[in-house]
C-alpha positions as CSV (number, residue, x, y, z in Angstrom):
1,M,-15.3,-100.0,11.5
2,S,-15.0,-96.6,10.5
3,D,-14.6,-93.9,13.1
4,L,-17.7,-92.2,13.4
5,R,-16.5,-89.6,16.1
6,P,-18.1,-86.3,15.6
7,V,-15.6,-83.8,14.1
8,K,-14.7,-81.1,16.3
9,P,-15.0,-77.2,15.7
10,V,-11.4,-76.7,16.3
11,Q,-10.3,-79.6,14.0
12,Q,-12.4,-78.7,11.0
13,A,-11.0,-75.0,11.4
14,D,-7.2,-76.3,11.7
15,R,-8.4,-78.5,8.5
16,R,-9.9,-75.6,6.8
17,G,-7.0,-73.8,7.6
18,G,-4.4,-76.2,6.5
19,Q,-6.5,-76.3,2.7
20,L,-6.4,-72.9,2.8
21,A,-2.6,-73.0,3.2
22,R,-1.8,-75.4,0.3
23,A,-4.0,-73.7,-1.9
24,G,-2.1,-70.5,-1.3
25,E,1.1,-72.1,-1.8
26,A,0.0,-73.5,-5.2
27,A,-1.2,-70.5,-6.2
28,T,1.7,-68.5,-5.2
29,G,4.0,-71.2,-7.4
30,V,1.9,-70.3,-9.8
31,W,1.9,-66.7,-10.2
32,W,5.5,-66.8,-9.7
33,R,5.8,-68.9,-13.0
34,R,3.6,-66.0,-14.7
35,V,6.0,-63.2,-14.1
36,P,8.4,-63.9,-16.8
37,H,5.3,-64.2,-19.1
38,V,4.5,-60.6,-18.6
39,L,7.8,-59.8,-20.7
40,T,7.0,-62.5,-23.8
41,A,3.2,-63.2,-23.4
42,P,1.3,-60.6,-21.4
43,E,-2.5,-61.2,-22.1
44,P,-3.0,-64.3,-20.2
45,V,-1.1,-62.8,-17.1
46,F,-3.1,-59.8,-17.6
47,S,-6.4,-61.4,-18.2
48,A,-5.4,-63.8,-14.7
49,L,-5.8,-60.6,-12.7
50,A,-9.2,-60.5,-13.4
51,E,-9.9,-63.2,-10.6
52,T,-11.1,-62.2,-7.6
53,D,-11.1,-64.8,-5.7
54,D,-9.6,-63.9,-2.0
55,V,-7.1,-67.1,-2.3
56,D,-5.9,-66.0,-6.0
57,V,-5.7,-62.4,-5.0
58,D,-3.5,-63.3,-2.1
59,A,-1.2,-65.2,-3.6
60,R,0.0,-62.6,-6.0
61,S,1.4,-60.5,-2.5
62,E,5.1,-62.1,-3.0
63,P,5.6,-61.5,-6.5
64,V,4.4,-58.2,-6.4
65,L,6.4,-57.3,-3.7
66,A,9.8,-58.3,-5.2
67,I,8.6,-56.7,-8.3
68,T,7.8,-53.2,-7.2
69,I,11.2,-53.0,-4.9
70,L,13.2,-54.3,-7.8
71,A,11.7,-51.5,-10.1
72,G,11.7,-49.0,-7.1
73,M,15.4,-49.8,-7.1
74,A,16.5,-49.1,-10.7
75,A,14.2,-45.6,-10.3
76,V,16.5,-44.8,-7.7
77,L,19.6,-45.6,-9.1
78,L,18.4,-43.1,-11.8
79,T,17.4,-40.0,-9.6
80,P,19.4,-37.3,-9.0
81,A,19.9,-37.5,-5.7
82,W,21.8,-40.9,-5.9
83,G,24.4,-38.8,-8.6
84,G,25.7,-37.6,-5.0
85,V,24.9,-40.0,-2.4
86,M,28.8,-41.2,-2.0
87,D,29.7,-37.4,-1.4
88,D,29.2,-38.7,2.2
89,P,32.6,-40.4,3.3
90,S,30.4,-42.6,5.5
91,V,28.6,-44.4,2.5
92,D,30.8,-47.1,1.5
93,G,30.0,-49.9,-1.1
94,L,27.7,-52.2,1.7
95,V,26.2,-49.1,2.9
96,L,25.4,-48.1,-0.9
97,V,23.6,-51.4,-1.4
98,V,21.4,-51.4,1.9
99,V,20.2,-47.8,1.4
100,T,19.5,-48.5,-2.0
101,F,17.4,-51.7,-1.6
102,V,15.4,-49.7,1.6
103,A,14.9,-46.6,-0.9
104,G,13.9,-49.1,-3.6
105,L,11.6,-50.2,-1.1
106,F,9.8,-46.8,-0.5
107,Y,10.0,-45.5,-3.7
108,G,8.3,-48.9,-4.6
109,A,5.7,-48.9,-2.5
110,A,4.7,-45.4,-3.1
111,G,4.8,-45.9,-6.5
112,Y,2.6,-49.0,-6.6
113,F,0.0,-47.2,-4.3
114,L,-0.4,-43.8,-5.6
115,L,0.1,-45.0,-9.1
116,G,-2.3,-47.9,-8.4
117,L,-4.7,-45.3,-7.3
118,A,-4.2,-43.1,-10.3
119,L,-5.3,-46.0,-12.3
120,W,-8.0,-46.9,-10.3
121,L,-9.7,-43.2,-10.8
122,G,-8.8,-43.4,-14.2
123,A,-10.6,-46.8,-15.0
124,K,-13.6,-45.9,-12.4
125,A,-13.7,-42.7,-14.5
126,V,-14.8,-44.8,-17.3
127,G,-17.1,-47.2,-15.7
128,V,-14.9,-49.9,-14.7
129,E,-15.8,-51.2,-11.0
130,A,-13.1,-53.2,-9.4
131,P,-11.5,-53.5,-6.4
132,F,-8.6,-51.4,-5.9
133,K,-6.1,-53.8,-5.2
134,I,-6.6,-55.4,-8.6
135,A,-5.6,-51.9,-10.0
136,R,-2.6,-51.8,-7.9
137,Q,-1.6,-55.3,-9.2
138,I,-1.5,-54.3,-12.5
139,V,0.5,-51.8,-12.3
140,A,2.8,-54.0,-10.1
141,F,2.9,-56.3,-12.9
142,A,3.1,-53.7,-15.7
143,A,6.8,-52.6,-14.0
144,V,8.3,-55.9,-14.7
145,P,10.5,-54.5,-17.8
146,M,11.3,-51.6,-14.7
147,A,12.6,-54.5,-12.8
148,L,14.2,-56.0,-15.6
149,S,16.2,-53.0,-16.2
150,L,18.4,-53.5,-13.0
151,L,20.2,-56.2,-15.0
152,V,21.3,-53.5,-17.4
153,L,21.5,-50.6,-15.5
154,V,23.5,-52.4,-12.8
155,P,26.4,-53.7,-14.8
156,A,26.5,-50.7,-16.9
157,I,27.1,-48.7,-13.8
158,A,29.6,-50.9,-12.5
159,I,31.7,-51.2,-15.5
160,G,31.7,-48.0,-16.9
161,F,31.1,-45.6,-14.1
162,G,32.0,-47.5,-10.6
163,A,31.6,-45.3,-7.8
164,D,31.4,-42.0,-9.8
165,W,27.9,-42.6,-10.6
166,F,27.6,-42.2,-7.0
167,R,29.6,-38.9,-6.9
168,T,29.1,-35.3,-8.0
169,G,31.4,-34.9,-11.0
170,G,33.4,-37.1,-12.4
171,D,33.2,-39.9,-15.3
172,D,29.4,-39.9,-15.3
173,E,28.5,-36.5,-16.2
174,G,27.5,-35.8,-19.3
175,T,26.9,-38.3,-22.1
176,G,27.4,-41.5,-20.3
177,R,25.0,-40.5,-18.1
178,T,22.3,-39.6,-20.4
179,V,22.1,-42.3,-22.4
180,L,21.7,-44.5,-19.3
181,V,19.0,-42.5,-18.4
182,C,17.5,-42.9,-21.5
183,I,17.3,-46.2,-21.3
184,G,15.7,-46.5,-17.8
185,L,13.6,-44.5,-19.6
186,A,13.0,-47.2,-22.2
187,F,12.3,-49.4,-20.0
188,A,9.7,-47.1,-18.3
189,T,8.0,-46.5,-21.7
190,W,7.4,-50.4,-21.7
191,S,6.0,-50.7,-18.4
192,L,3.8,-48.1,-19.3
193,G,2.3,-50.0,-22.7
194,L,1.6,-52.8,-20.6
195,V,0.1,-50.8,-18.0
196,G,-2.6,-49.8,-21.4
197,L,-2.6,-53.5,-21.8
198,G,-3.5,-54.5,-18.4
199,L,-6.3,-52.0,-18.6
200,R,-7.4,-53.6,-21.7
201,W,-7.1,-57.2,-20.6
202,T,-7.7,-56.8,-16.8
203,F,-11.2,-55.0,-17.3
204,R,-12.0,-55.6,-20.7
205,L,-11.9,-52.1,-21.8
206,P,-11.8,-51.2,-25.4
207,W,-9.3,-49.0,-26.8
208,R,-10.8,-45.9,-26.3
209,G,-11.5,-46.6,-22.5
210,V,-8.0,-47.4,-21.8
211,L,-6.7,-44.3,-23.9
212,T,-9.1,-41.9,-21.3
213,A,-8.4,-44.1,-18.5
214,L,-4.4,-43.7,-19.2
215,V,-5.2,-39.9,-19.6
216,L,-6.8,-39.0,-16.2
217,A,-4.5,-41.1,-14.4
218,T,-1.7,-39.3,-15.7
219,V,-3.5,-36.1,-14.7
220,I,-4.1,-37.3,-11.1
221,V,-0.3,-38.5,-11.5
222,A,0.9,-34.9,-12.1
223,A,-1.5,-33.3,-9.8
224,F,0.1,-35.5,-7.4
225,A,3.4,-34.3,-8.4
226,V,2.5,-30.7,-8.4
227,L,0.3,-30.3,-5.2
228,P,3.0,-30.2,-2.6
229,S,4.8,-27.3,-4.1
230,A,1.2,-25.6,-4.8
231,L,0.5,-26.0,-0.8
């Protein structure tokens, strides 16, 4: 005979929670598999970002976090401040790795929120009504090339410059540093192009709207940069 006993509310909640957890794990796996395709076939990835289902949106959190940290670390390595971080004798190789990771976390988070805010405001100005979180996620997935640049920058720094890259003066001064910075800027430009494609395919904007939103977002970012010195 079948069990006709009523299911208690607690049991129903547990079952529902289990179903949501399994759905979330499956969706997270899908988004991890999509990350490499940002480099080769970005249109389906950015089109999928248009999905606003809570499970799907939340499933992007893990890859978004990883991308933003790695992209932030790549940006940190190219900043002038990191050119003297090992001038302090207490900073050895292990400390350098930890400090770079922490700085990458903060740089990545700042870029994720500030650039996402600028992009969201730019998109709203051209008539897009989309959640702020979706705009941030466009920025994050567009940063995949910047995160990938670590595979070029780290070996180049280690082989070509070593610890001199992180000290004032030394072999990293001049042409060598300029070349690596230009390589980093090339990856950043690639990411910027993907932001435009993200606007196009996620928000279904015409190219004129994409250009307008990018210009407005750039003005907002410039205002963010100038504001602290103006106060």
